N, C-alpha and C positions, 0 to 999 in steps of 0.2 A: 776036596774035606768042606765040607758046609760047615758056615759058623751060626753057630745059633741065636734063634732070633732075640733078644734083650728081653729080659721080663716085660716092659713098658715098651713099648713101640716109640718112641722120640719123636716118627711126624703126627702118628693119628693123637697124641698125645697133645704136640703143639696146635694141633688142626681145632682141637678142642677149647682151648687158651683164649679167652675174649678177647683179645688184641686179635688171634686169627678172626673172628666172627664179623672182622669187618668187611669180609672175606665171602662172595655170593655161594652157598651153599651146593651149587653144582660145581663152583668152579674148586672148592673142597673137594667133594666127592671124587673129581677128576682127579685132583693130582694123588689122593689118596692111590687111586685106581694103579694110574703108574707108576708107584714107589710100592705099591706090592708086586706088580705084573716084573718088576726088572728087578727084585731081588735087593734096590738098592735100603729097605728098609732094613737092613743086616747092620749097617753102617754104626752101630753099637760105639762109636767111639766117636761119633760127631756131640762138639760142645753145643749142646740144645740148650741148656741156659741163656748161654749169651744168645743164640737165633733166639727164643722167646723174649726175652729182655731188647731185644731189636725192633722185634714187630711192635714194642708196649709202646718205646722211648716213639718210634714213630706215629700212632696212633696219638703219643700226645701230640704228636706235633698238626696232627689232623691231617696225616699223607693220605693222598686218595691210595685208591685199591692198587693200581698199575705202581706205583712205589714198594706197598707189600709183599706183591706177587713180587719184582724184581729183586729188594730184599729176602726172599726166600730163595728161589732161583737160585740163587748167586750163590747162598751158603751151606745151600745139595746142591753139591754138581755132577752127581750122580741126576737129581731128579730132574736138573736144570738139560741134562740130556738128552733125556728122554719126552718133558713134558716142553717144555722151548716152544718149538712152533705151532705147539695147538694154541699155547695162551698169546704169542707174541701175532696169532691172525685174528686172538678176539679180542688183545690190548694191544694196537702197536706198538702204543708208549712203553711196552717196555724191554725190547731187542734194544731201544738208545739208552734205557736205564741199564740193562745190561753191560753195554757196551763200554760207560761211564767208568761204573764199578771197576773193571776191567782196567782204563785209561789210567783211575787213580790207582791201580797196583805199580804203576810207571815209576807214579812221584812216591810211592813209600820205597821203591827196589833204593830212588835215587838219593834219597834220605836215610837210609842204612846204609849206603855205600860213600858215604862222607861223614866232615865232624860236623860232631852234633850240635847244634843250638845257629847254624852258618848258614847265612843268607834262607831261613823262615819264611821271609816274604815273595825273593824270590821263586820260591816253592810253589807256597798256595797263587801266587798268580799263574804260574805254568801249569797249576791241573784246572783253576778256573779257563785256563783257556781253550785246554786239547776236551774239556767236558761240554759236551755238548745237548746236554737238556738237564738244565738249571736243580729239577728236580733229586739230581745225583747226591747232589753235598748234602741237603737233611737224611738223606738218606748213611750217609757217610760216618756223619755226628752221632747219628745214632746205635751204626755201628761199634763205634770205638766208645762211646760212655758203657754200651756193654761187657765189651771190654776188660774197663778200668776199671770197670764194680768186680767181676771175676779173676783181677790179675794177681791176689793174693797168692794164690797157686802155682802160681808160673815162678821159673828157675830167677835169682836175682838178675842175672844180663838180659833176659829177654823180658823180664818186668819193666825195668830201667830204658831200654830201647821205646817200648810201647809208651811207657809216661812223655819222654822226648821229644817222641815224634807226637804226641795229644799237645804239649806246648806250642812246640812247634810249629802247626799246622792247625788242629781240630778245634782249638781253645780259644786262637786266634778270628777262627771264622766262626763260628758262635757268636762270637762276640760282635764281629760285625752285621752280621745278621740279626744283633739281639734277642738269638735267644738263651736267655738267661737259665731256662728250666734245666739246659745240659750245660753253657759255658760254665756257671760258675763250680759245676760238681767235673766236672773237666778238669778245670786249671786245682782243682782242691787234690780230687787225685793224682794229679799228674805233679803236685807243688809234694805229696805224701811219701811218693815213691823215689821221685830226684832229692828232695831233702829229709831224708827220714827223721832225723835229730832236731832241725829245726821247727818241723810240723809240728812232732808232739811237744815241744818245749810251748811254743804258744798254744795249743790244743788244752795242753794240762794249765796253763795260764789262767784261758777263761775257762777253764773246770770250776778253777780254786774260787773267779769273783760274779760265777754262772750266777750264782745264788742271789749274793747281794745286786746282782743285774738285772736279776729278773726283778727282785721286791721294789728298786728300783723305779723301773723300767713303768708296774702295775701303777706305782703312786704318782705317775705324771700320768699317765691316762685316768685316770679316775679326778685327778684335777683339773686337764684341760678338756674330759669331756663334760666336768657342771661348768665350767666355762663357757662354752661353748652354747651348750645348751641353753643357758641361760642367755645367752644372745639370739639363738630362736634358732641355730644353725643343726640341721642334722646331720652328723660327718660319724663318721666308719674309723678308729682308733686304732693302729696296730703297732707292737713294735717291729720296729727293722733286722731283719738277721743281718749281721757283718762277718762272712766266709773268710777264713784262716791266710788264704791264699792273698788275698785280697788287703787285708789286715797287713801279711808280713811288706806288702807293696807299698805301703801307706807309712808302717813300720819306716825301708829304708829310704822313702822319696822325702819324708820331713827330716828324718835321723832323730827317735822321737822312740821312748820308752813304749813298751804296753799301755800301763794306766797311765799315760798323756794323749792319749790321743783321743780325742772327746766326742768324735761319732761312733765309737765302740757303745753309747748311748745312745740310740736315735727311735722314734716311732715316725708314723707317717698317717696320715689326714687326707681322707679321701672324703670328699663333699660332690654337692650335686652338679656343681656348672662354675665356670671362671669367677661371676661375682663370688659368690660364696667363700672359691680359695681366696682372695685377697682379704672379705671378710675375718677369714679364722687368720689369716695372720695379722688383722691388727690385735684380734683375741692373743695371740700366742704371745706375738711382742709387749701387750700389754696387762698381761701374764707374769714373762719371765723379761729379764734386760737381755735387748740383745748385743751378740757377740761382735764391735766392731769386725767388718771389712768381709764377714761370711754372710750374704745373704745373696745369693742368684735368683734374677726374676727371669727363667727362661721356659714361663707362657707370656708375658710382652716382647721378651726376643729367645724365641725359640735355638736353637745348635741347628747345624746345619744338616741336619739329618731330620730334624722334622721334634728331637723328642722339648716337652712343654711339661713345668712343673715349676714351685716357687721351693727351693732350697733357702733355710737359715740355720743359723747355731745359738743358742741362748743360755745365760747362767741359769740354772734349772734348780730347782729345788736343792735345798743341805749347799748350795753353792758348787754344783759340777754341772761340767757342761753340756749340753745336750744339743743333740743334728735333728730339725725337726722339716720333713719332706710335705709340700700341701698340692695335690691333685684331685684330679676330676677321677672317677672310673675311668673315661675314657683314657683320660691320659695315660691312666693306670695300666690296660688292657694292650695299650701301647707300646707303652715302655714292658710290660711281662714277655708278653706275644711275640716279642720280634720283628716289629713293624718302625720300631724307630732305635731303635742300637745306636748308642752314642760309642763308635770306637773311634771319633777322634780324639776325644776326651778322654776316656779309657786308655787306649796305650800311648806308649811312650810319643810323647811330641817329635817333631824332626825324622821322625824314622823315616827308613826308603819309601813308605809307603806314603806317606805324607808328602815328599819332594819331589816322587819319581812322578813319572809322567802316565798317570792314574786313568783318565779320566774312563775309557773305556771299563778298568774294570770296574771302578767307583758305580758304572753304567749297571755294569751286572748284575754289581750288590745288589742294588736299588729293583731292579728289576727281580730279583729273586725275592727281597723283598716285597716287592706286592703279588709276588708268585704265592706266597706264604699268608698275605691274607688274607687271598680271594681263596684260596683253601679249602676254608669250609663253606663260601658263600658257593661256589662255584665249579663243578666235579669235573667241568667237560676239560676232554683230552687234546683239545686242541689249544687250549690257554698257555700251556709252556712254551711247543713250538710257534705259536706267536709274540711272543715273545721272545724269544731267540730268533726268529727270523728278524725282528728291528738289530738285532744288535750287529756293527760293524767290530771287530777289534781291529783298534787302531795298534795295537802294539802285539809284537811277536815274540816271543821268551825259547831261546835257544840254550842250547846246552852244551859246556868246556867239554872234553874230555871224563874230566874229573866231576861232573855234575852239579855242575857253578852253571846257577839261570841268571842269561846275558838278557835284560830288557833292551829291543830293539823299538823302530819305528818302524810299523807295518810296509813290506817291502822291498826290506832290509836285502842286501845279497852279504854273501861270506866275507869281502871286504871293509863291509859296515861294521861287521860282529869282529875283524883280523883287529881296525881302529880303537871302535869299545873295549876291549881288553886293554890293550898298551898301544901307542903312536907307534911306536918303535916296529912292533909288531905289523903294522899294516905299514910301512913303512918296507919292510921288508918279503911283503906277501909274496910268495909265487904261486898258492896256488891254493886249494881245499880238497877237503872229504868232508862231506855233509854222510852221514848214516853209515858210514865204512867207504862211499863212493866217491871218487872222483869229481866233481858239477864244475862247470864251467862258468868264469867272472862276474856273468850277471843272473843266476842261478836265485830267485826270491824265496828266504828262508822260510819257514813253516814255524810253529809255535811245536816241541818237544825235538824237532834235531839237535839234533850231537854235530857237534861241529871242532873240523880237525881242523886246525890253522899249518899249509906247507907252507915257511920261510927261507929266505937266502942267509948267506954269510954278512952282506953289505944292504942297505937297505938304498931302495933306489923303485921310488913312485914314478906313477905315468901320468905323464900330461891329458892322457885320451880319458884316463881316470877323473878327470874335472868335466867333461860334453854330457854332458844333461842326457841329451842324445842317447847315447850310450847304454844308461841303467846301469854302471856299472854302484854308483852309489845311491843309495837314496837319503842317508841322512845327513843335512848339513855340515851337524859337525867333527864327521869325515871328512867334505869336501876343503873345513877350514882347515886342520888338520896336515891335505893334500897342499895347499893354496900355501900356508907356510912354511913349508919345506920347498916351497919353491922361490916364495918369497926372497928366501935366505941367499939363493943362487948369486952368480952378480951378473949386473946389469948385459952387458955381452950375450952372454948364455941364454937367458931370457930371450933376447932381441932376436937371437942366432934361432931360437925353436920357435916362438913364435911368428917369424917369418914365415917359416917352411910348414907351419898346419894352415897360415891361411894362403898361403901362393897353395896348398894345392886345394884348398875348399875353390880357389878364383879358378883354378887350373882347369877342375871339375864343373865349373859352370861356364867355360867360358869366358873369361872375362881378366885373364893374368895382365889383360893391357892395358885390365884400367892404374887412371891416378885413386891415390889412396888418399893424399891430401888433404884434398876438399870433407871427405865421411869420417878423418879423423876427430875433426872439429865436433861430429856432429857425438862422438863418443866424448866428446873431453880431454881427447889427447891432444894436448902440444905439439905434438912430433908426430912420424910414423912409429919411430920406433915405440914409443911411448904405447901407439896401438896395438904395435907387435906383443910390446907386454901385457896387456889387461886379456890379448889371445893365451898369450901363453898361461896364466894365470887363473885364466879360467874366467873373469871377472866377462867376458861379450864371448861367444861365437864366434867359429870362423863366417856360419851360415847368413847372423846377423848382419856381418860387412857385407857381405854379398847383397842382400839384400836391400842395404841401404845403399852402394854403387847402385847397382842397380835404378832406384828411388830418381837418385840424385840424377842419372842421364837421361831420366824420362822427363825430371826440370829440367833440363837444360836444352834439352830438345823442343820443347814445347815454349822457354821461349826465343829458341833463335828462329824459330818459322820463317821462310822470307818467300813470299808468291813464288809458284813456278810457274814455267812458260809451258799458256792453252797446249792441250796438245788434241785433235779430233777424235770424236770419239767412234768407236768400232764395236760394227755389232758383236757378238756373243757367237760365236763358233761353236759350231758341234759337239768337237771336246770340253767347251763351259758346259755345253745341256748336260754330257756323258759325269766331266768330274765330280765327284762328291764332294758335298756340302763343308766349305772352308767357313771359316771363321768371318766375322765382320772387320769390315775395315772403312776408312773414311781416307780418298784423297784428293787431297786438296784440288779444286776450280773442273775436275771431271766427275763424269756419272756414267751409269751404266756400261762399266768397265771389266772384264775381266781381271780380280784381281787372283794372286792365290803365293804361297807359300814358298820360298828356297829352298830345293832339298839340299842345298849347298852346307847351308846352316840354320832352315828350323828353326827358326823364332817362335817363344812363347809367350804371351801375353803376361803384359809388363815389363817388356828388356823393350828398348831405344830400333825403331827401326826405318828404315828406310826403304823406297817403292827405286825400279826399273821398269821402264816402258820397255818393252821386246819390242821385237815386231810381228810376232803371230798369236804370241801366249797370256798378253794384257800386262801385265804390275805385276811382277815380280817383287813377293818386298820381300830383304834378306833384317840381318840384324845390320845395327850398326857398322860393329865392329867386323865384319865380314871381310875377309881379302880377298874373294873375288867379287863383290861389291866391289869393294875399293877399286881394283882391277878397270872393271865397265865403267864405272864414275869417272875416271881419267883419262878415258878412251872416247867416252858423250857425255861429256857433263850434261849435255842439254836432257837428255834422256832420264834424269835423275828427279822423283815426285816424292814432296815430301806424303808421308803418311801416316794414321794414329789407326793405332786399336779400335773397335768397334765393341758396342755391347754384346753385338752376337753371338751366336758357337757355342758349339754344346762339348770343346774336347779338341788339343791339336796332339799334331803330333809331333815327338823329338826320336832325332833317332841314342841310343845309349851304349856301352859298352863294360862289361864286367870284367874281369880278369881277377882269376885267383885257382885255386886246390884246385887239381880235381877229384873231390870228397864225393862220398854219396851223399845222395838230396841237397843237394847243392842247387839243380833246376829248380826242387820243389820246392826250397828255402825261398829262393829267390822270385819265384814266381806270387808264393803265396805273400808275402811282405809286401808284392808288388797290387795284390786283391787287395791285402789289411788297407796299405795306403788313397785305397780308391783310383789307382789308377788302370789303363785297359792296356795289353798288349796285343797290338797290332799283329807283331812278324819276330820272328826270334828266331835265328842261328848260333853255330856252334862252331868251334873251331879248335881242337884237339894238339895241344904243341908236346913237339920234342921231350924236351925236359918236366913233362907230367901239370904243365898250366893248360886251364883251362880259359879261352875266351867265348861270353854272348856278347853276341851282340842284339841287339832289342827296338824295336819302332814300339814304344810307349804312347798312350793318348791322356795328357795330364790338362787341366782345366788351366793352372797356370805355371805360374817362375814360381812362388810360391809352395806349391806342392811338387815340382821338379827340385826343390833346391832340396826340402824335406824329407826326397827318397831318395838322391844319392847318399846323404847322410847315413839313412839307415840299411843301404845297399852295400857302403862302403863297410857298416861293423859288424857283419854278420859274418861268422866264423869261419874262416877259411878264406873268405872274401880280400886281395889284396889291392884293387883300387877298382872302385866305379867311376864314370867321368861319362859328359856327353862329347857328343860327334857333331865333327861338321865348323 
């Protein structure tokens, strides 16, 4: 059975509203045809007054056509389904604005599912983090104000929930943006529904004194106007309204009754320029005595957000205290239209907003103000995209299972999340679910992720969490908590753990026989045991020790070079002509001699090396600690030649082994990592053992020792890899 069309079709009436006049006529006709064709015009229950009021609020903010269309389509789901593709083709920004309103619904749901008033700042930050187009926020504020104006007809519980959402999210955002014409009304309406008795009491007291107050203000305006005119100052003087919620907050803050608030009686003076502001101030202070300590010069010292004005309090006619604000017309437009919102002053000092890591959040607010400021001058669709493209969000806003917002540095992992919730939650970390799915330890959280931490009964932090190369912790605060845990352990356990970590790294790099005593001093460690403790606590990484060892060996080799016995030069053989280009070497005392890397140890640039003169293949270059070289040198020491690395070459080959669990994509992960580290695979072989373990043998081409060390460390950290080491 078809529903009857309402007497006045809501959409057609809405499109005739002056607010819709901002839309092109062709678009209005297209929307009406789509509405009629799909029968969506029969939705008589839609809140047409709220939709129309939303559009009018947006027009008052000088919103562009895309924002008006997106607000209309969002409020009319039937129309959105049929008209959205065509509209988005003509206004590409509309799609992003609709997505932003959909994303905001997630925040409204989180607010409804938690205790009212808690963590409102976190939800505001989350809202701005998940919205890609900043023009969505004025749309949300305009719609919320329209809903609040029509909230009288709602059930009590629903009306209070709407008011609490307004107080927690929308009014503070309007305050930060400086959209005063929305901010004051949102606050007053929320106060009216959440605390109706107090609201009515203050309103009644204001009404009782309204006539007297209005008479007094008229008297002040007349006296001040005559005094300014006598000094040749052209000024516009008006009574400054005080809103009920603002009055209540000041009463609470100063612990004063209503009749003791001096700024209930206030006037605003607007003049042409800054010089006239100070001249007017002189007139005010000569006319009435100033109240000590109640003068603020925000022109000479603007607030951090740029707000500028002169504020003073004087003892006016009849001995009553009076507040006077003096500003230029340009300052007034900025303050009233949202360009210079003084939220640092208006909102509670010392809150999470003021003390948290909010640089990206504040920058986003500042750019949104810029967007509002330029809206009337520049209707270019690319303006918002250009501003958004500059924004690199420095924080991540993740959610607990209860919907509380956790503010973390960008790049944080579930382990960072656990330590932020509580130190012991981090210590007992065993895994995490993000949006209902198990994730690896190095997973990077995104704003809006819901994180559930899986914990064990006993604390058991891992030392690998401290290694930056593993990427398990992005927050220095979290690393400090892990480090503090291990600091509490006895010295012997830390020494043992550090020794195992360092020996594993040095064995991987073929430096297990190196003397650690000299390198310990380089890290300000009194003994080798102190060096082990530094490694165990994450103060230094094992790869740093390996690099330092290598540098010391090179320095010692250079200092102890001795002349080598002369060796007759040999002509290059055919084999040399056919061999691949090798890196450059300097062989002391000889030239025009074939030089090649030893296959047994395959040294890489930066390591200590020595040469051995063979019978038919020129000089073979070995690592100084190579066992094969030691045997050859012991048998025929006269063939040992000092060699140094040259400056030529484009890479050096080295054999590497990787052992791990035979899992899917292991080979792909290994080769992808090698490519990301800018190394090259010359050869690869794999062996599958009976126990399910897989061993890969790779011949890699690397640039130097540092690249090899980094690559081995990252291979060793791959999921399923048990060990990665250098062969030879």
